[in-house]
N, C-alpha and C positions, 0 to 999 in steps of 0.2 A: 436353407435348412430343409431337410427331408420331412415329408408328411408323417407325423407320428401315428396318425390314424391308420396308416397302411402298414405299419410295422408289426410283424408277428415273429415268435421264436422260430429259429431255424429248424428245430426238431419238428414243429407242427407243419412247417412248409414242406419238409421232406416227406412226412407222412401223407400229405395231401397230393403232392405232384411229383417232385423231383428228389433225387438222392441228396443227402445233406452235404454242405460244404465241409472242408477239412476239420474245422473246429467243432467241438462237441456241443457248444452252446453259443447263443448269439441272438441277433435280431435281424429282421429283414427290412430293407428299404426298397420296395418293388418299383419297377418302371411301369409305364402304362401298358395295358394289354390291348392290342389292336384287334378289331373284329376280323373275322375271316375275310380274306380278300375276294373280291368279285372276279369273274373271269376277265382275263387281260384284254379280251376283245371288246369289252363293254366299258362305257364311261362310268365313273363313280360320281354320284351327286349326293350331297348331304354332309352332315358333320362327321369328321374323322380326326382322330388324334394323330399327331406327328409320330410316325413309326421310328423306333430307335433300336438299332442293333449295335453290339459291341464287338470290336475286333482287337484281340491281344496279339501283338507281334511276337515273333520268336526272340529269344535272348541273343544279343550280339556277342561276339567273341570276348570283348572286355567285360561282359556281364556274366560270363559263364560260372565264375566262382561265387557269385552272390546269390542269396536266397530270393526266390520270387515272392513279391509282395501280394500277389493275387492268385486265385485259382478259379477254374471254370468247371462247371458241371451242368450239362444240359443247357438250359437258358438262364442259368444263374452265374453270377460272378461274386466271389466271396473275398473280403479284405478285412484285415484286423481293424477293430474299432479303436480309433485313436483315443477315445475317452476311457477305454477299458481293454487293455491288451489281452485279457483272458477271453474276450469275446471276438467273434467274427461277424461282420455285417454281410448279409446276402442280398444282392440286388437281382431282381428278375426283369428281363427285357424281352422284346419280341424275338430276338435271336442273338446268340452269343457264338462268336467264332474264336476258336482257340489257336494256339501256335501252329498246329498241324493243318489247319484249313487252308485251302488254295484260293487263288483269285477267282477261279471258275465257280467255286461254291458260294463265294460272296456275291458274284453277279447273279447267281440263280435267285438270290433273295431280292435283288434289285430289279430284275427283268420285268415282273408284273407292273411295277410303277412306270417303267420305261414304255411298255406297250400301251399303257393307258393314255399316253400323250397322243397316240394315233386316234384315240376315241374322243378327243376334245378336252382332256383335262390338262391344265398346267401342272407341272411337277418340279420339285427341287430335291436334289440329292446332294448332301454336303457332308464332308468329313471334318470332324472336330477332335482336338486333342493337343497335347503338349508338343513342342518341337521334338522331332526325332521319334515320334510314336508310330510312324508308318502311314500317315495320311496321303502323302504324295504317291507312295507306292500303290496304295489302294486305288486312288483315283486315276493315275496315269500308267503305273506299272512300267514294264520294260517292253519295248516294241517287239523284241525278238522272241523271247521265250515265256514272258509272263505279263501279257497286256492287262491294263487295269480297267476300271469301269468305263471311262470315256471311250476308248477304242472298241470295247465290247458292245457298248450301247449303239454306236454308229453302225457297226457291223450287223447287230440284231435288227435295227430299224430298216436298213437297206434290204436285208434278206427277207424280212416280213413283207415289205412293200412289193418286192419282186415275186415272191412265192404266191402271194394272194392277189396279184395283178391290181394293186391299188393305184388310183390316180392321185398320187401324193408327191409333194415336194418338200425337201429338207434343206434348210439353209443354216450355215454355221457361223457363229461369232465367238471371238475370244477377247476377254478383257481382264485387267488386273486392277485391284485397288491398292495402291502403293502410297504410304504416307498420307492417307485420306484424299488421294487424287486418283481419278479413273483414267486409264490409258487403254487404247485399242492395240492389242497385240498382233493384229494383222496389218497394221498401217506403218510398215517400215520400222524405223527405230522409234519406239513409243515415247521415250523420254524427251525426244526432240520436238514432239508435237504438243499442242495445247491439251490440257486434260479435259475430259468430257464431263457433261452434266447429266444428272438424273432428272427425269421429268415424270409427272403423274398425268396420265391420260384421263379423258372424260369418264372412262369405265373403271377408274381407280387403279389401273395397272401402272407399274413402275417400269419405265423404259430408259435406255441410255441414248441420248440424242447424238447423232453423227456416228454411230457404231457401224463398222463394216459388217456386211451380211452376205455371205458367199454361198450360193446354191451348189450342192454336191449331188452327184449321181452315182459315184463309185467309191469304193474304199480307198483307192489310190489317190483320188482328189482330196479326200479327208486327211490322209496321212501326211501329205505335203503341207496342208494348213496347220495340222497339229504340231508338226516339227517346227514350223515357223513360230508358232505361239510359245512353245516351250523354250525356244532359243531366246525369245525376247522377254521372257519372264525374269523377274528380279530374284536372284539367289545369291547366297554368300556363305562362307564357311564360318561356323562357330565351334565352341568347344564341345557341343553336344551333337553337331550335325555338319558334315563336310559340305553338304549342298542344302543348307537351310533355306526354306522359302521365306522371302522378305515381304511378301504381299499375298493378298487373297486372290487366288486364281479361279476364273470363272469361264466355263464354256456354255454357250447358249445355243440351243437348237430350236429354230422356228419351223414348225411343222404345219403343213396345210394338206388336208385329206378331203378330196371331193368325192362324195357318195354318188350312188347310181340315181338317187332321186334329185340330184342337183344341189343338195345342201353341202356346205363346206364345214368341216371340223377344223378349227384353228387352235393351236396350242403352242406353248413354249416350255421347253425342258432345260433346266439349269443344273449343271453338275459343278460343284464348288469344292475346291481344296482350300480350306481356311488356313491362314498362317497360324502357327502354334504359339501358345502362351510361353513366355520366356522369363526365367529368373536370371537377371544380368550377372549375378555373382557366379552362377554356374556356367553360363554361356560365355563369359568373358567379353561381353559387348562393350565397345568404346567408340566414340566418335559417331560416324554415320550409322554404325550398327546399333548404337544406343538410341539414336533418333528413331530408327525403324522399329526397334523393340518397343519404344514408348507408344508409337502409333498402333502397333499390333495389339499390345496389351489394353490400350484404351478402347479399341473397337470391340475386343472380346469382353471387356468389362460392360460396355453398353449392351452387348448381346445378352449377357447375363441379366442386366436390368430389364430388358424387354421381356425375357421369359418370366422373370419374377412378377412384373407388372401384369402380364397376361394371366398368370395363375391366380393372382390376388384380385383380379377384376378391377384394376385401377382405371379411372376414366381417361387418363392420358398415358399412352404407350410411347416411350421415347425412341421411336423409330428414327427420327431426324437427327439424333445426337451422333450418328455415325453413318458413313456411306454404306458399310456392309449391312447394317440392320435396316437401313432404308431400302436397299436392294432386296433383302429377304422379307420385306413387309408382307408380300403375298403368300409366303410360305409359312410364316409364323403368325397365326391368327387371321389369315386371309382366305383366299379361295382356291389355293393350290394344294395338291398332294405333297406332303413333306416326309422325307426319309433322312434321318441323321445316322451317320456311322461314327460312333465314338471310338477313337483309336487309343489304346492303352499300351504303355511299356511295362513289362513285368518285373524289371529289376527293383531291388529294395531301395536304391537311391532315387527312384522315381515315385516313391510311395505317395507323397503329398500331391503331386501332379495327377497321379492316377486316381486318388481318392476324390479330388476336386472334379475330375472328368466324370466319374461315376455319379457324383451328386448333380452335376449340371445335366447329364443325360437323363437322370430321373426326373428332374424338373421339366425338361423339354418334352418328356413323354406325356405330360398332362396338358400340353397346349392343343387346343382344338381348332381345326380349320373347317370352314363351311365350303366344301368343295363344289365347284360349279362346272358345268359343261359349256364349252364355247362353240356354239353352232351358228353359222351364218346361213340364212334362208337362201334358197335358189333364186337367182335373178329373175325378175318378172318382165314380161314383154312391156314395151311402152304403153302406158294406160291410154294415151290419146289414140293409138292404133286400134286397141281393143274396143274403145268406146265408139270409134268410127265404124268398125265392122259390126258391132252389136247394134248400134243405132240404125245402120243401113239395113241390117237384117230384120230388125223389128218393124221398121217403118216402110221399107222399100216395097213390100208386097201389098200393104194396106188392106189385106184380107179380101180383096175383090177377085172375082173369077177371072176377069180380063187380065189383071196384073199377074195372077198366078199362071195363066196360060202363056203369057209372054215370057215369064221367067222360066217356066218349065220347058218351053219349046227351044229356048236358047241354050239351056244347060243339059237337057236330057236327063239321064239318071245320075249325073255327077252332082257333087255338092255345089249349090248356087253361091254366087257372090264371092267366089274365091276360097271358100272354106274347104279344107281337105277332108277326106273320109274320116281321119282320126278325130277331127273336131266333133263329129257326130257320134262317134263311138263312146266318148267320154265327155258329155256336156258339162259335168261338174268341174272340169279342169279350167273353165272360163274364170277370169278374174272376178271373184265375188264382189270385191270393192267397186270395181267399175260397173258391174251389173246393178248394184245398189244405187250408185250415183246416177246412172242413166235412168233407172226407174223413178228415183226421187224427182229428177228434173221433169220427166214426162207426167208424173202424178201432179206436180205443181201446175203444169200447163193445163191439164184436164180440169183441175180444181178451179183454175181461173175461168175456164169456159163455163163450168157449172155455175159459178157465181153470177156470171152474166146472164145465164139462162134463168136463174132464180129471180134476178132483178126484172127480167122481161116478163116472167110469169106473174110476179107481184103487180107489175104495171097492168097486165091484161086483166087480173082479177079486180083491180081498182077502177078500170075504165068501162063504164056501162055501155059506151057506144061501140066497144070492140069486144063482144063476148067470145069466149073460147069456143072453138069449133065443135067439140064433142065432149060428152061426159067422160069418155074413156081417157081422153088426153088430159082432162082436168084431174082425174084420179091419179094418173101416172105422175103428172107434175107435182101434185100434192104429196104423193108418197116420196118423191125424190127430195122435195124441200124438207119434209119431216125427217127424213133420214139424215140429211146434211145438218139440220139444226140440232138433232139429238146426238150428233157425233158418232153415229153408228159406223163401225169399221168396215170398209168395203173390201171385197176380194182384191188382192194385189193385181196391179195392171198386167204384169207379165202372165199371171194365171189366166186372166180373162182373154188375153191375146192367144195364149196356148190353146184354150178351149175353142176359140174362134178358128184357129188353124186346123184343129182336129175336125171341126164341122165342115170346113172348106174341103178338107181331104176326102171326107166321106161323100160329099156332094160330087167331087170330081170323079170318084170311083163309080158312083151311080151313073154319071154322064159318060163314063168310058174314057175319061182323061187321066190315064195312069201316070204320065209324067208330071202333070200338075199335082196329083195326089202325093207323089213322092216328095215334091218340092214343099208342099204344105206340111207333111209329116216331119221333114227335116227341120223346118222352121219351128214346129212345136217341140222338137227335141232340144233345140238350142235354148228355148224359153223355159226349160225345166228349172225348177228351183231346187235348192239344196235339200229341202224337206220332201221332195217328190219320192214316193215309195219306189224301191228298186224293182218291184214286180211290174209297176206301170212303165218304168224305163225299159225293162227287158222286153215287155210286150210291144212297145213302140219300135224298138230296134228290130225286133223280129218281123213286124209288119213291113218296115222299110226294106229289109233284106228280101222278104218274100216277093214284094212288088218289083224290086230291081232285078231279081233273078228270074222272074216269070213263073215262080213255083206256085203262086196263089192261083187257084182256079177262078176265072172271071165271074162265074155265076155265084160261087161261094162268097167272093169278095163283095159283090154287089148286095147280096142278101145280108151280109154282116153289116155293111155300111148303112143299109136302110134301117136295120134294127137299131143301130146306134143313134141314127137321126131321130127315129121315133121316140126312143127313150129319152133323148135330150130335149124333145119338144115341150114336155110338161114343165120341167124346171125353168125353161126359158120363158114360158107364159107366166110363170109366177115370180119372175125376177123382181118386178116392181114391188110386189107385196112383201118380198123377203127383206126389204129395207125397213119394214115396220119395226116398232120398238120391241115387241115380244120375240120375234124371230132373231132380230139382231142381237138382243140380249143373250139368247140361248147360244147362238153361234159364237158370240164374243166370249162367253164363259168357257166353252169348249176350247176355243182357240187360245185363250189365256192359260188354261191348264196345260195344254200341249206346249205352249211357249215356255212356261215355267219349268216343265219337265226337261225340255231340250236344253234350256239355259243351265239348269243344274248339272246335267250331264256334261255340257261343255266346260263349266267351271271345274268340275271334278277331274276331267281329262287334262286340263291345263295344269292343275296343281299336282296331279300324279306324275306329270312329265318331269317334275323337279327342276325345270328351267326357271331360274330365279327371275330373269328378265321378263319372260312370258307371264309369270305369275304377277309381277309388279304392274303389268299392263292392264290387269283386271281392276275395275273401279273399286274404290274403298279399301284397296290393299296396297300399302306402301312397302318400303324396303324392310322395315323391322317385322311386319306381319308376314311378309313373304319368307324371310329367313326363318321365322318361327314355324311356318308351315312346312318348309323343307326339312327342318330339323326333326319335327314330329313324324314326317314321312319316313325319314331314315330309321327312326326308333320303332314306330308302330306299324310300318308298312302302308300300303295304298289306302286312300280314303274311298269308302263305298258310297256315302251320302254326305250332304252338306252338314248334317248334324255331327259327323265325325271331325269337322274342323275344330270342335271344342277341344280336341287333343292338344291343339297349339295355343290354347288359352283364349280363344275367341268366344265371346258371349253369343247366346242365341239371338239377341237383338241385332248384334253386328252381323251375324251370319244371314239374318233375314234382310238386312240392308244391302249386303253384298249381292244377294240374289236379285233384289228389286233394281239395284243400280245397273246390273249387267243384263237386264232383259233387253232383247233386241226388238224393240217395238217398231 
């Protein structure tokens, strides 16, 4: 039953937007209005209604003398109200194609959905309608003069890949659902093979196990496969259609698009020709045709139940009651883009079928999908190799002048330890996870050594026969112990080593050891953290380039190095005192404020990406909260601050917990 809340008199609708339908009075049962489509080159993420278009086929020769039961004007379809023949009902859809519209114009409406498959969105395009309403012609067409959506889609994708020099692969599969059994249309004679099973993956996607998947690179390869699939499809003659489809016909395109940054966009595009609903009295079905008709009508009845349950918000959606609804699960209320082409026959004898088709199309237009982008991260180098390189690079030099000399003399101005020049140009490209793991292990070792030193210091203070050598050493040891006991946060070990490498480099410049200075500077570059200011990074790169090219004047370099060493002498002398409670507390407050600010920016960046899986990886955010955040993002736009998360129904307490849980301490 159509939504009464959305009905308005035809006259009011005409005044607001479109010309009125033929009748002078009536009511409107509108379809869903889809938001303006995003550029085809970009993936869509967020909530989106199933897009519904109507196609009215031309009258056939034997229908020429009958009056048409429907009329089209703009994006409206008008039909006589069965409850009051003096009124006409006007349905508004995303697009309405009349009898004169060509296959090319229909595909122009479909093409944006097709191209989004290259951007990582799953998509489904399916034709619905009674038998003989033009579904198969719309989907397949005729190869010679009027190709349908399937051949035009493949041609469009291959052309787009070639013209834009994309690193993409396209694989084709064909299947049919016949009498609630699934058959592979590319596997020889399909009825002689065991029927296939539907499976649900860990990511909740529905797949057909054992289905043939053939990679294509040209239109000719596709045409051979398409011809084979059409030949193996089940068809038979009925009173309403000489070549009536006896099964649901499905083409699946598996698309993989590798981007320049190494990430892969993976998607599946399904184009489906649903078998038409049948009235056995009119079709004259008997025997096997009657069995086929029963299976078709049952599956379409379940399809109607699924749409009804989705619109009413039922806790259980009967996807599993039919193979076709199970297969369409991702397209109806799932994570794929959905486009339905409702095909109608204009003849008066088709009135009830056309009326039911328009009602089903209207209900389908209210179904909302939470569309996701399927992106696979670029493969990372083996962590063991990175850890070995990083560990060797951090520990191999040990900061001593002698070690630096040996390293510098063996490698000259080239990158030491086998690192290429590119590694030093972009130090942030190092695997951050490995960096953190190595640093955690090293910090643990240093903490163990400190604990031993604390025990030794305690023993010295308690032993009257072994006094501490000097007051200075007692002061330093006491400051160290106080800092460790109070839990004051130390400077990260990689930062300490980076500063040590910079001091070693300055000392090497003062001593005239240019090669050693370059080596130490490159080591400092590798030890940069993600929060290192870009200005410092650029300055360090410029210093290395100047020393390697010989552009730096020796006297200027020495003077600059002496100045830096003198400036760093005072902070070094006060290092022990900096571990005191007051200084540590002040530094900790500043560091915590910076950490919270950076964490908030990271959380906002992840949520604004719209990647459901990435959002769910944040602590305190599960699937339902992630879906709510993506939905609010689609409606209100990007989040600016964490407080904006309240748009998705999150309380301020929960938002505060999310920030605290995701702090990278």
